[in-house]
C-alpha angles and dihedrals in degrees: 000000000000108000093185088062090068092044090049091050090046090051091048091050092050091047089050092047093050090048088051094051091046091050092052091049091044090050089054092051092052090047091241091128100023132019116251098338098129124188114194119225111276141154120230119217096196089196086074098048110098117241120234121203124228123181119225128200081275128359128016134274118212115202130197105188136191109190124198131170102289096350133085123189119186143172105215124190118189117200121234111283093025119158121178114248094220141026107255122218097181120113119248145174103219124191121183112224100172137000128007135289135187117217107210117197119205089234088067097259118126139182136189127224124199128178109307097025131106143183129204132196137165125235115287096004094109142012106228143163136187124242126178132179098190104028128262141208118218139180106223125191124184139153149118094318090071093058115119113263 
């Protein structure tokens, strides 16, 4: 009924996501999350970050990766029909930017992310893989802070 309501919600979601990413990076730089693994203030123009191609069981994943000491930040795009070629046990913070992805777990559970939704899991607490029929674009953050304590 009010299309600007959705645009406003999308903008707020992206501002909150940006704030969350910056908070994580800032926490790293202060040593709150990791000891002495500083990341200087920087902006990231993702259009300048090279894409690497990773084949799935079907479809292709394209990664744009920023690697820091103990922290990896990626924009990942899965092509239509993508099915991951392995069950992943690494921890992630995953935020859906565009499209839709099903997160299958080896125990049979599954969940769906659409734009504005996230999931988070620590290392070794699930065995999961991504599947998408239509394609999806995700922001994925992982690193040492997701290791089991």
